[in-house]
Structures are given as C-alpha cells and as structure tokens.
C-alpha positions in Angstrom: -88.4 144.8 -29.6 -90.4 146.5 -32.3 -90.7 150.3 -32.6 -94.4 150.1 -31.6 -93.6 148.0 -28.5 -90.8 150.4 -27.5 -93.2 153.3 -27.9 -95.9 151.6 -25.7 -93.3 150.8 -23.1 -92.0 154.4 -23.0 -95.5 155.8 -22.7 -96.4 153.4 -19.9 -93.2 154.4 -18.0 -94.1 158.1 -18.4 -97.6 157.5 -17.2 -96.4 155.7 -14.2 -94.0 158.4 -13.2 -96.6 161.1 -13.6 -99.2 159.2 -11.6 -96.7 158.3 -8.9 -96.0 162.0 -8.4 -99.6 163.0 -8.6 -101.3 160.5 -6.3 -100.8 161.4 -2.6 -101.6 158.5 -0.3 -102.3 159.2 3.4 -101.6 156.3 5.7 -104.3 155.6 8.3 -105.6 152.9 10.6 -102.1 152.4 12.1 -100.5 151.0 9.0 -96.8 150.3 9.7 -94.0 151.7 7.6 -92.2 149.1 5.5 -88.4 149.1 5.6 -86.7 149.2 2.2 -85.7 145.7 1.0 -82.9 144.6 -1.3 -84.0 144.5 -4.9 -82.0 142.1 -7.1 -84.4 142.3 -10.1 -83.3 144.2 -13.2 -84.4 147.8 -13.7 -86.9 146.7 -16.3 -89.1 143.6 -16.7 -89.7 142.6 -20.3 -93.2 142.3 -21.7 -92.3 139.3 -23.8 -91.3 136.2 -21.7 -89.0 133.4 -22.8 -89.1 129.8 -21.5 -86.1 127.9 -22.7 -86.6 124.2 -22.4 -90.4 124.3 -22.7 -91.5 121.2 -24.7 -93.5 121.6 -27.9 -97.3 121.2 -27.7 -97.4 122.5 -24.1 -100.9 123.3 -22.9 -102.6 124.4 -19.6 -106.2 123.9 -18.7 -108.4 126.6 -17.1 -111.5 125.7 -15.2 -114.1 128.4 -15.1 -117.6 129.0 -13.8 -119.5 130.9 -16.5 -122.6 132.9 -16.0 -124.1 136.4 -15.9 -126.5 136.1 -13.0 -124.1 136.0 -10.0 -123.6 132.3 -10.0 -121.1 131.4 -7.1 -117.7 131.1 -8.7 -118.5 133.1 -11.7 -117.2 136.3 -10.0 -113.7 135.4 -11.3 -114.4 134.3 -14.8 -113.4 137.7 -16.2 -110.4 138.1 -13.8 -109.2 134.7 -15.2 -108.6 136.3 -18.6 -105.2 137.2 -17.1 -104.2 133.7 -18.3 -104.6 135.0 -21.9 -102.1 137.8 -21.1 -99.5 135.3 -19.8 -99.9 133.0 -22.8 -99.5 136.0 -25.1 -96.3 137.1 -23.4 -94.7 133.7 -23.9 -95.8 133.7 -27.6 -94.2 137.1 -28.0 -91.0 135.6 -26.6 -91.1 132.8 -29.1 -92.6 130.1 -27.0 -96.1 128.6 -27.8 -98.4 128.1 -24.7 -101.8 126.8 -25.5 -104.8 127.4 -23.1 -107.8 125.0 -22.9 -110.9 126.3 -21.1 -113.7 124.2 -19.6 -116.9 125.4 -17.9 -117.6 123.6 -14.6 -121.2 124.8 -14.8 -121.2 125.8 -11.2 -121.4 122.3 -9.8 -119.1 119.8 -8.2 -119.9 117.1 -10.8 -119.4 119.7 -13.6 -116.0 120.6 -12.1 -114.9 116.9 -12.0 -116.0 116.5 -15.6 -114.1 119.6 -16.7 -110.9 118.4 -15.2 -111.3 115.0 -16.7 -111.9 116.6 -20.1 -108.8 118.7 -19.8 -106.7 115.7 -18.8 -107.9 113.8 -21.9 -106.8 116.8 -24.0 -103.3 116.4 -22.7 -102.8 119.5 -20.5 -99.8 119.5 -18.2 -101.5 121.4 -15.4 -104.7 123.3 -14.6 -105.6 126.7 -13.2 -108.8 126.4 -11.2 -110.3 129.9 -11.6 -113.4 129.4 -9.5 -114.5 129.3 -5.9 -116.6 127.2 -3.5 -117.4 123.5 -3.7 -116.8 123.2 -7.4 -113.2 124.6 -7.0 -112.5 122.1 -4.3 -113.9 119.3 -6.4 -111.8 120.4 -9.4 -108.7 120.4 -7.3 -109.4 116.9 -5.8 -110.0 115.5 -9.3 -106.8 117.0 -10.5 -104.9 115.4 -7.6 -106.5 112.0 -8.5 -105.3 112.4 -12.1 -101.8 113.6 -11.0 -102.3 117.0 -12.6 -100.7 120.0 -10.9 -103.4 122.5 -10.0 -103.1 126.1 -8.9 -106.1 127.8 -7.3 -105.8 131.6 -7.4 -109.2 132.3 -5.7 -109.9 129.4 -3.4 -108.4 127.0 -0.9 -108.3 123.2 -1.6 -110.3 121.2 0.9 -107.6 118.5 1.2 -104.2 120.0 0.1 -101.9 117.6 -1.7 -98.4 117.7 -3.1 -99.7 118.7 -6.5 -102.2 121.3 -5.4 -101.5 124.9 -4.5 -103.5 128.0 -3.6 -102.1 131.5 -4.2 -104.7 133.5 -2.2 -103.8 134.9 1.3 -104.1 132.5 4.2 -107.1 132.6 6.6 -104.8 133.7 9.4 -103.4 136.5 7.3 -106.9 137.7 6.3 -108.0 137.7 10.0 -104.9 139.7 11.0 -105.5 142.2 8.2 -109.2 142.6 9.2 -108.2 143.3 12.8 -105.7 145.9 11.5 -108.4 147.6 9.5 -110.6 147.8 12.6 -107.8 148.9 14.9 -109.0 151.6 17.3 -112.7 150.9 16.4 -114.6 149.9 19.6 -118.2 149.9 18.4 -118.1 147.8 15.2 -121.4 146.8 13.5 -121.7 143.7 11.3 -124.1 144.0 8.3 -124.6 140.6 6.7 -126.3 138.9 3.8 -125.1 135.3 4.2 -121.4 136.0 4.4 -118.8 134.8 7.0 -116.5 136.8 9.2 -113.5 135.2 11.0 -114.5 134.1 14.5 -111.5 135.7 16.1 -112.7 139.2 15.1 -115.0 140.3 17.9 -118.1 142.3 16.6 -120.5 143.3 19.4 -123.6 144.0 17.2 -125.0 142.5 14.0 -127.8 143.1 11.5 -128.8 140.3 9.1 -130.7 140.9 5.9 -133.0 138.0 6.6 -134.5 139.9 9.6 -135.7 142.8 7.4 -138.2 143.2 4.6 -135.7 144.5 2.2 -132.1 145.7 1.9 -133.1 149.4 2.3 -134.7 148.6 5.6 -131.5 147.0 6.7 -129.5 150.0 5.5 -131.8 152.4 7.3 -131.3 150.6 10.6 -127.5 150.4 10.1 -127.5 154.2 9.4 -129.3 154.7 12.7 -126.8 152.5 14.5 -123.9 154.6 13.1 -125.6 157.9 14.0 -126.0 158.9 10.4 -129.8 158.8 10.6 -132.1 159.6 13.5 -134.4 157.0 15.0 -138.0 158.0 14.5 -140.3 158.1 17.5 -142.2 154.9 18.3 -145.7 154.7 17.0 -147.2 155.1 20.5 -144.9 158.0 21.4 -146.6 161.3 22.6 -147.3 163.8 19.8 -144.3 166.1 19.3 -141.7 163.6 20.3 -138.5 164.3 18.4 -136.4 161.7 16.5 -133.3 160.7 18.5 -129.7 159.9 17.8 -128.2 156.8 19.3 -126.0 157.5 22.3 -122.9 155.4 21.2 -123.0 155.1 17.4 -121.0 152.4 15.7 -117.6 153.6 14.4 -117.2 151.0 11.6 -119.3 148.6 9.7 -118.1 145.1 8.6 -120.0 144.2 5.5 -120.3 140.5 4.5 -122.2 138.6 1.9 -122.3 135.3 0.2 -121.3 136.6 -3.3 -119.6 139.8 -4.5 -122.8 140.9 -6.2 -124.8 140.7 -3.0 -121.9 142.5 -1.2 -122.2 145.3 -3.7 -125.9 145.6 -3.1 -125.3 146.0 0.7 -122.6 148.5 0.2 -124.7 150.6 -2.2 -127.7 150.5 0.1 -125.5 151.7 3.1 -124.1 154.5 0.9 -127.6 155.6 -0.1 -128.4 156.1 3.5 -125.3 158.3 4.0 -123.4 155.9 6.3 -120.2 157.8 6.8 -118.0 155.3 8.9 -115.6 152.9 7.1 -117.3 150.0 5.3 -114.9 147.0 5.7 -115.1 143.7 3.9 -112.8 140.7 4.3 -113.6 138.9 1.0 -115.1 139.4 -2.4 -114.8 143.2 -2.8 -111.6 143.0 -4.8 -113.2 140.8 -7.5 -114.2 142.3 -10.8 -117.8 141.2 -10.2 -118.0 143.5 -7.1 -116.7 146.5 -9.1 -119.1 145.8 -12.0 -122.1 145.3 -9.7 -121.4 148.4 -7.6 -121.1 150.5 -10.7 -124.4 149.1 -12.0 -126.1 150.1 -8.8 -124.5 153.6 -9.0 -122.5 152.9 -5.9 -119.3 154.9 -5.0 -115.7 153.8 -4.9 -114.5 156.0 -2.0 -111.7 155.8 0.6 -114.3 154.8 3.2 -114.7 151.4 1.4 -112.0 149.0 2.7 -111.2 145.5 1.8 -108.6 142.9 2.8 -106.2 141.2 0.3 -102.6 141.0 -0.8 -101.3 144.1 -2.4 -101.1 143.0 -6.0 -103.5 145.2 -7.9 -102.9 147.8 -10.6 -101.7 150.4 -8.1 -98.6 148.2 -7.5 -97.3 149.4 -10.9 -96.6 152.8 -9.3 -94.1 151.3 -6.9 -90.4 151.8 -7.5 -89.5 148.2 -6.8 -89.4 144.8 -8.4 -93.1 144.1 -8.0 -93.9 147.5 -9.5 -91.9 146.7 -12.6 -93.5 143.3 -12.8 -97.0 144.8 -12.6 -96.0 147.5 -15.2 -94.9 144.8 -17.6 -98.2 142.9 -17.1 -100.3 146.0 -17.7 -98.3 146.7 -20.9 -99.1 143.2 -22.0 -102.8 143.8 -21.2 -102.8 146.9 -23.4 -101.0 145.1 -26.3 -103.5 142.2 -26.2 -106.5 144.5 -26.0 -105.2 146.3 -29.1 -105.1 143.2 -31.2 -108.6 142.4 -32.5 -107.5 138.8 -33.2 -106.9 138.0 -29.5 -110.0 136.4 -28.1 -111.1 135.6 -24.5 -110.7 132.1 -23.0 -113.9 130.7 -24.5 -113.2 132.3 -27.9 -116.6 133.9 -28.2 -115.6 137.5 -27.6 -112.5 139.7 -28.1 -110.1 139.9 -25.1 -110.5 143.7 -25.2 -114.0 143.4 -23.6 -112.5 141.9 -20.5 -109.1 143.7 -20.5 -110.3 145.9 -17.5 -110.8 142.8 -15.4 -107.8 140.5 -16.3 -105.8 140.0 -13.1 -102.4 139.1 -11.9 -103.2 135.9 -9.9 -104.5 134.1 -12.9 -101.7 135.4 -15.1 -99.1 134.3 -12.5 -100.6 130.8 -12.2 -99.8 130.3 -15.9 -96.3 131.8 -15.6 -95.6 129.4 -12.7 -96.7 126.3 -14.6 -94.8 127.3 -17.7 -91.6 127.8 -15.6 -92.1 124.4 -14.0 -92.5 122.6 -17.3 -89.5 124.4 -18.7 -87.4 123.4 -15.7 -88.6 119.8 -16.0 -88.2 119.8 -19.8 -91.3 117.8 -20.0 -95.1 117.9 -20.6 -95.6 115.1 -18.2 -97.9 116.4 -15.4 -96.1 114.5 -12.7 -92.7 115.9 -13.7 -94.2 119.4 -13.9 -95.5 118.9 -10.3 -92.2 117.7 -9.1 -90.4 120.7 -10.6 -92.9 123.2 -9.3 -92.5 121.9 -5.7 -88.9 123.0 -5.9 -89.6 126.5 -7.2 -89.9 130.1 -5.8 -90.8 132.6 -8.5 -91.2 136.4 -8.5 -91.0 139.4 -10.9 -87.7 138.2 -12.3 -89.5 135.1 -13.7 -92.4 137.2 -15.1 -94.9 137.4 -12.2 -97.1 140.5 -11.9 -98.1 140.0 -8.3 -96.3 139.0 -5.1 -93.7 136.2 -5.1 -94.8 132.6 -4.9 -93.1 129.8 -3.0 -94.4 126.4 -4.2 -92.5 124.4 -1.6 -95.7 124.8 0.4 -99.4 124.5 -0.4 -100.1 128.1 0.4 -97.7 129.5 -2.1 -98.3 133.3 -1.6 -95.4 134.9 0.3 -97.2 138.2 0.9 -99.6 138.9 3.8 -103.0 140.3 3.4 -103.3 144.0 4.2 -106.1 146.6 4.3 -106.8 148.1 0.9 -108.8 151.2 0.2 -111.1 151.9 -2.8 -110.5 154.8 -5.2 -112.3 155.8 -8.4 -109.1 157.4 -9.7 -108.3 156.3 -13.3 -104.6 155.2 -13.2 -104.5 155.2 -17.0 -102.6 151.9 -17.0 -105.3 149.8 -18.8 -107.0 150.3 -22.2 -109.6 153.1 -22.2 -113.0 151.5 -21.8 -116.0 153.7 -21.0 -118.0 150.6 -20.0 -115.5 149.4 -17.4 -116.1 150.2 -13.7 -113.7 152.7 -12.1 -112.5 151.1 -8.9 -108.9 150.6 -7.9 -107.6 149.2 -4.6 -104.6 150.9 -3.0 -102.7 150.2 0.2 -103.8 153.6 1.7 -106.7 156.0 1.3 -106.6 158.0 -2.0 -108.5 161.1 -3.0 -111.0 160.4 -5.7 
C-alpha cells in the first residue's frame, strides 16, 4: 500500500469515527432492534481487490439507458458508474478487468441489440443497469446467448439459471412499506402513474390526471392532511370561514412512474407545507430522484421515507462487516475521482463528475462476476454462470452492500426496510458543490 493510500484510508477511518459519534439516530415507526450477529470478516476490508485465477482478457458488459430528459431506465445510468469503481479496485490489486458499455436507447429492440453487441465483443457476463421493458429484454437476450446477467435495479420477466436480480423482492418491499405505515390509519395516496403493492390498503387517493396541474394536486393533498384549510364553496354565504378536515390523513404514500416525476410530487407537497410523512416504495433512492429534487429546491428531511435494502453510504458508519465493506468502496470512489485519467463508462466525461452517484449494487454486480470467473478459471460465459450459481459473496469478497446468494434468482439476502432522508453531508465522498445532498439512513436523522 502506498503512503498516499495509507493516508487516505486513515483519514476515512477518522471521518467515519467522528461521524458515527456525531450523528444521533432516533428509531421510530416501530423499527425492531437487531440482535448482534457473528462477524467473521477481518477488521479491515482492503481497497485493492485481488482475483487469483482470473483469466487474461476478462471483460464484462454493462447495458445502460442514456438520456438527460427522464427517459425510463436512465435514472440509474449515473449509479451504474459503481462498475468503474469495482474494475479499478481489481486493477489496483494487479488484475485487469475491462468494462464494455452499450446504450440500449430506452427500447426493447435497443436492449437486445446492445446485448448481442457485447456478446460479439467477447464479454463473459453482463450487468443490466436499466429498468422496465428494456431491462427485461436485455436479460432475456443474455439468457438466449448463455451470458450470465445480473440486474441490480430490475426483475427479469422470466428468470433463468443464468439471470439474477440483486434488488429486494416484491414481498420484502411490501412488508417494509407496511412497516413504514405502521400505526397510520388514515393514509392518503398521491399518484402520478406509479404503482403501490395491492396488499397495502390505502383508503383515499389523489391522481395527478384529475387536476389541472401538480400544484392543484398538492393543495388538495395539503387540505386532506389538515395542513391547509379548505376554502368556502363559491355559493357559500358571505363571511363563511375556511374549514379544516375532521379526520386529516396521517401519512401520504407518493408514487410516480419515474424518479423525476416522483421528485416533482414531493417538492409540490413540501411547498404546500404538508407535514405528515411522505412515503415512497420505489425510485426515491435513485440518484435521479436526488438530482431532480435538488433542482426543484425540494428538501431532504426525515419526513421523507423510502423503502430499500440498507446499503447506502450511511452503512459505512456501522461497526460491522458491511460497514467496513462500504468504507472500502467509498475510499475507492474517492481515489478514482481524484485521478483525472479515470473516465465514466462511456468514456466521454471524467468519473469524478458522477462520483457522487456511483452506487454499491452496480459495483457488487461486477465483483460477483469477477469472483465467478476466477473460481471457474475461465472466460467462457457458461462456465462463469455455473460457478456463480454455487456462490455466496459478502464483504469478505469485496462487496460494498449486503451479501448475495447466487444459488437463487433473487440473490439479495437482506430485506427491504424503511429508510429516512437526510441532508447531512457524511463527508465520505469527494467534495462536489454540484452534487445533491441526500443520504438515506435506517432511522430519522437531524438535518
């Protein structure tokens, strides 16, 4: 380890200790205590990763949806830069891992063409870093070509032996949403084309399509929550006072078709001073939501709740194996961002521009495929798939997020839980005045 790397590691450790002592988290909504678990992982997780047995000329394909206008699937194109961090960590350990990126153009046909192009380039597996129909099309094409495919942000429509998702299961998300709404008896749904699990009973709903604009919807929602008074009817007698609803909603579930539209709903509700929890089951933890909310001058507060597995930056403050794995990942993010020669996946901008968004799920997908190829001792995709099906990997193998068990299609071993928004700067990523300040933690945090 170089002097510079040792210094960065020591500084990161010091920052984590100070922040862990300084951030007080108050558990609410009936969140259960977690019993201590055995921790067999070493006291430190190295930034550089080794992969003995990995064949030469090993490469992984990454399928992206590119776009700057909220195209479905593009919400994770910046998060997927975590793949760059994983590849760099193996290079630091003396093992070359090449990444090949292809744009699926936001269509199913584009996704199929992207996977075929990657197969022709000789990749040993693919990370499908998109969502929606194109992600499912990419996974299906990978199956047909016998390419192992990992989907960090989507579920395959027809899971196969060579296809895995690392996102929480639908049942887990439903359970976490019910936990987030525990004790709330007058829940209001505010929707812009999104979906809410059918098992979650919501007695009243407002849909954007029934209003002239989003502010009209937000005003009605604020009336329903008791944060605004309902004005008198046009034909009411002169002098009639505005009234407050008798039984105001005690929580709002916010749902939209894309993270950008979700951010628009949230900001509109905040602008009308809605004070009850705003709960979303999908999309809010994506970088696109954080960026869109910041662009609209929305607020990252503890009243903003989402549902996901606990694998964000705040995990680095934990004194356990996952905390050390996340700390090592974030150290690698800082090192990559500090090297002007490190580019993003498409090679048209420096990695540093997306360092704030690079996430653990995309990073961990690359780590898993590398480990499988090293175990197989082969670049042959079918052999990589066969090896991956036998594997469980965690922080000891270089993961930043929760452990993954690839003996099943849904590889994520962690359950989804309620996560709460905070604008606190943890100081664990490179300083970037243009980056949105939104961190998700497993309990409300003071901003």
